[in-house]
N, C-alpha and C positions, 0 to 999 in steps of 0.2 A: 711851639717847641719842635714841631715836625720839620719845619723848613731848615733850621740850622743843622739838624742831624742828616737830613737828605743832602744838603749842600756839602757837608763833610764827607759823606759816603761817596758822592759823585766825584769830589776832589780826590779822594784816596783811590777810587777805581781808575780815574784818569791817570794818576801818577803810576799806578801799578801797570796799566796797559803800556804807558810810555816806557817804563823801566824794562818790562819783559820784551819789548820790541826794539830796544836800542840796537843800533848797528855798531859793530865793532870793527868793521873794515873801513880804513881810510884810504881812499884812492888818490891819485895824483895825475896831473896832466902837464904837458910841456908846451912851451911857446914855440911855434913854428913860423919864423919870420918870413920865409920864402914861399909859403904856400899860396899867397894871394887870395886866401879865403878868410873871411871874418870868423872869429870863434863864436859859436852859438852854444850856449850852455843849457839848451832846453832839456828838460827831463832830469837835470842834475839837482840833487838836494843833499844837504848834509845830514838830514834826518830821514829815516825811513818813513813810509806812509803810516805804518803802525804807530810809530813814535809821534808823528804829527796828529794822528787821531786821538791818541792818549792825552796829548797836551791840549787839544781842543776840548775834550771831555773835562779836563781839569779846569779850564777857563770857565766852562759852564758852571761847575761847582763853585768857583770863586764869585761868579756873578750872582748865584743864589745866595751866598753868604753876604755879599754886599747889599743885595736887596733887603735881606732880613735885617741887617744892621741899620740901614736907613729907615726902614719901617719902624723898628723899635725906637730909634732916636726921635723920629717924628711923632710917635704916639706919646712918648714921655714928655716932649716939649709941648705938645698940644694939651696934655693934662695939666701942666703947670700953669699955662696961661689962662685957664678957665677960672 
């Protein structure tokens, strides 16, 4: 019973971190056809690093919940086959 509670807490913390670090600024860029330079978008992200970290934490929480659900289903099916 500890694993699903921990998974939910990690999931909620991840979403909270992502929500608090959301970026509200939307930038833009223009196409420059005569610059003879290829456009390189390194370092550009639509999500801030804090939002990315929060979503990664939420994914860990989802993985914990998926592991717990698979474990429970496996134990239940194993008990029925005996």
